[in-house]
C-alpha positions as CSV (number, residue, x, y, z in Angstrom):
1,M,0.0,0.0,0.0
2,K,1.2,3.5,-0.8
3,C,2.1,5.9,2.0
4,L,-0.8,8.3,2.6
5,L,1.7,11.1,2.9
6,C,4.7,10.7,0.6
7,E,3.1,8.1,-1.7
8,S,6.1,5.8,-1.4
9,T,5.5,2.1,-1.9
10,R,8.2,1.3,0.7
11,T,5.6,0.5,3.4
12,T,5.4,-2.5,5.7
13,T,2.4,-3.7,7.6
14,F,2.3,-4.7,11.2
15,E,-0.3,-5.9,13.6
16,V,-1.0,-4.5,17.0
17,E,-2.6,-7.3,19.0
18,K,-3.0,-5.4,22.3
19,K,-6.4,-3.8,22.6
20,P,-7.6,-1.9,20.7
21,A,-6.2,-4.3,18.1
22,R,-5.6,-2.8,14.6
23,D,-3.3,-3.2,11.6
24,Y,-0.9,-0.4,10.7
25,F,1.5,0.6,8.0
26,H,4.9,2.1,8.5
27,C,6.6,4.1,5.7
28,E,10.3,3.5,5.4
29,Q,10.7,6.7,3.4
30,C,9.0,9.4,5.6
31,D,8.6,7.4,8.9
32,L,4.8,7.9,8.9
33,I,2.7,5.2,10.7
34,F,-1.0,5.0,9.7
35,M,-3.9,2.7,10.6
36,D,-5.2,0.5,7.8
37,P,-7.9,2.7,6.3
38,D,-10.4,-0.2,6.3
39,E,-10.2,-0.4,10.1
40,R,-11.0,3.2,10.9
41,L,-14.1,4.2,12.8
42,L,-17.2,5.1,10.8
43,P,-17.8,8.9,10.6
44,E,-20.7,8.8,13.0
45,E,-18.6,6.7,15.5
46,E,-15.7,9.2,15.1
47,K,-18.0,12.1,15.8
48,A,-19.5,10.5,18.8
49,R,-16.0,10.1,20.4
50,Y,-15.2,13.8,19.6
51,D,-18.4,14.7,21.4
52,L,-16.9,13.2,24.6
53,H,-13.7,15.2,24.5
54,Q,-13.4,17.7,27.3
55,N,-11.1,20.6,26.4
56,E,-11.9,22.3,29.7
57,D,-10.7,25.6,30.9
58,S,-8.2,24.2,33.4
59,S,-4.8,25.3,34.5
60,G,-3.3,22.2,33.1
61,Y,-4.8,22.5,29.7
62,R,-3.9,26.2,29.6
63,Q,-0.2,25.3,30.4
64,F,-0.4,22.7,27.6
65,L,-1.3,25.3,25.1
66,A,0.8,28.2,26.5
67,P,3.9,27.5,24.5
68,L,1.9,27.9,21.2
69,I,0.3,31.1,22.4
70,Q,3.7,32.5,23.3
71,D,5.1,31.6,19.9
72,I,2.2,33.4,18.2
73,Q,2.7,36.4,20.4
74,N,6.4,36.5,19.5
75,Y,5.6,36.2,15.8
76,S,3.1,39.1,16.1
77,V,5.9,41.3,17.5
78,M,8.3,40.2,14.7
79,L,5.7,41.1,12.1
80,G,5.2,44.5,13.7
81,K,1.5,43.9,13.8
82,A,-0.9,44.4,16.7
83,P,-2.7,41.1,17.6
84,P,-6.0,42.1,15.9
85,Q,-4.1,42.7,12.6
86,V,-2.6,39.1,12.6
87,K,-4.9,36.9,10.6
88,I,-5.2,33.5,12.3
89,L,-7.1,30.4,11.5
90,D,-7.7,27.7,14.1
91,Y,-8.0,24.6,11.9
92,G,-9.8,21.7,13.6
93,C,-10.8,23.8,16.5
94,G,-13.3,21.3,18.0
95,P,-16.6,22.1,19.6
96,T,-15.3,24.5,22.2
97,A,-12.7,26.3,20.0
98,F,-10.7,26.7,23.3
99,L,-7.4,27.7,21.7
100,S,-9.3,30.5,19.9
101,S,-10.7,31.7,23.2
102,M,-7.2,31.9,24.7
103,L,-6.0,33.8,21.7
104,Q,-8.8,36.2,22.1
105,E,-7.7,36.9,25.7
106,S,-4.5,38.2,24.1
107,S,-6.5,40.4,21.7
108,F,-6.1,38.1,18.6
109,Q,-9.2,37.6,16.5
110,P,-8.9,34.1,15.0
111,A,-11.3,32.4,12.6
112,N,-12.4,28.9,13.3
113,Y,-12.9,25.8,11.1
114,D,-13.7,22.2,12.0
115,P,-15.2,19.6,9.7
116,F,-17.6,18.5,12.4
117,Y,-18.4,21.6,14.4
118,F,-17.5,24.7,12.4
119,S,-18.0,23.3,8.9
120,D,-18.6,26.6,7.0
121,Q,-16.0,26.6,4.2
122,K,-15.8,30.4,4.1
123,P,-12.7,30.6,6.4
124,L,-10.8,28.3,4.0
125,Q,-11.2,30.8,1.2
126,T,-8.8,33.4,2.4
127,S,-5.1,33.5,3.5
128,Y,-3.6,33.7,7.0
129,D,-0.4,34.9,8.8
130,V,-0.8,32.0,11.2
131,I,-2.7,28.6,11.0
132,T,-3.0,26.6,14.2
133,S,-3.8,22.9,14.1
134,T,-3.6,21.5,17.6
135,E,-4.4,17.9,18.4
136,V,-5.7,17.5,14.8
137,W,-3.1,16.0,12.5
138,E,-3.4,12.6,14.2
139,H,-7.0,12.4,12.9
140,F,-6.2,13.1,9.2
141,H,-7.5,10.6,6.8
142,H,-6.0,12.3,3.8
143,P,-2.8,14.0,5.1
144,R,-1.3,14.9,1.7
145,E,-4.4,16.7,0.6
146,E,-5.2,18.3,4.0
147,I,-1.6,19.7,4.4
148,T,-1.7,20.9,0.8
149,Q,-4.8,22.8,1.6
150,L,-3.3,24.4,4.7
151,T,-0.1,25.5,2.9
152,Q,-2.1,26.9,0.1
153,I,-4.0,29.4,2.4
154,L,-0.8,30.2,4.4
155,K,0.8,33.5,3.5
156,T,4.5,33.5,2.5
157,F,6.6,33.6,5.7
158,G,3.4,32.6,7.7
159,L,3.5,30.1,10.5
160,L,1.8,26.7,10.5
161,V,1.6,25.8,14.2
162,V,0.9,22.1,14.9
163,M,0.5,20.0,18.0
164,T,0.6,16.3,17.7
165,A,2.7,13.7,19.6
166,G,5.6,12.1,17.7
167,H,5.5,8.3,17.6
168,P,8.2,6.2,19.3
169,G,8.8,3.8,16.5
170,V,7.3,0.4,15.5
171,S,9.0,-1.5,18.4
172,L,7.3,0.6,21.0
173,F,4.2,1.5,19.2
174,H,2.2,-1.4,20.6
175,D,2.3,-0.1,24.2
176,W,2.0,3.6,23.3
177,Q,-0.9,5.2,25.0
178,Y,-1.5,7.8,22.3
179,R,-2.4,5.2,19.7
180,R,-5.2,3.7,21.9
181,D,-7.6,6.5,20.9
182,L,-9.2,4.9,17.8
183,T,-9.8,8.4,16.2
184,H,-6.0,8.7,16.2
185,V,-5.1,7.1,12.8
186,I,-1.9,8.6,11.7
187,F,1.4,9.4,13.5
188,F,4.5,11.5,12.7
189,T,8.1,11.9,13.8
190,E,10.6,14.6,13.3
191,K,11.7,12.8,10.1
192,T,8.2,12.9,8.9
193,M,7.9,16.6,9.6
194,R,11.1,17.3,7.8
195,W,9.8,15.4,4.8
196,I,6.7,17.7,5.0
197,A,8.8,20.8,5.2
198,D,10.9,19.8,2.2
199,H,7.9,18.8,0.1
200,F,5.7,21.7,0.9
201,N,8.3,24.5,0.7
202,L,8.4,25.1,4.5
203,D,11.1,25.5,7.1
204,L,10.6,23.4,10.2
205,I,11.6,26.0,12.8
206,K,10.4,24.2,16.0
207,A,10.6,20.4,16.5
208,E,9.9,19.7,20.1
209,T,7.2,17.0,20.2
210,P,4.3,17.6,20.6
211,Y,5.0,21.1,19.4
212,W,5.9,21.7,15.7
213,I,6.1,25.0,13.8
214,F,6.6,25.4,10.1
215,Q,7.3,28.7,8.3
216,K,6.3,29.1,4.6
217,K,9.2,30.0,2.4
218,A,9.0,32.4,-0.5
219,A,8.1,30.7,-3.8
220,D,11.0,29.2,-5.8
221,V,10.9,31.3,-9.0
222,R,13.8,29.4,-10.8
């Protein structure tokens, strides 16, 4: 089976027998691990699990998101723009759009998009200085197409701010807690993120799992 991201045929399959048991593929080229698409949850099952997620306003969750907020504040200063002037999209914001609410506390005015909860396509028809995508990429069914879409609406030198846990490799994957959520169907490492940067004309400027930040390069006009 071709890799869902880099489309390499150098993929090997492996079975996880520990509950929840599933079959996965590992790409030797970009290091992506992804669940067998035939074993994913149905859309209505996936949505039901998301409805149970509790992104509460707690000190712990705020601390979890704080590094990304700080990076965006620093970028605003670098741009020389006041927060309301920085165009931000929270892609995959979830039902509470909690990251957006934290950004609003710092005077940013983000737009929200989520395929289940904020499904209006209008926010995807403009361009942004910053796109955040926190706890989202592990849910991608079509990562190549979805990342393409994000980079197309990101301004040159804009930031793509991602939060997803890097996988520990095939040998440790079976016992990895993060894969036990069956809505988590795709997993990255720094090697994967560097492949993404090279392929999509980005610089990977932060690689500290689970925090990843890409910056869009100027177009190659050769």
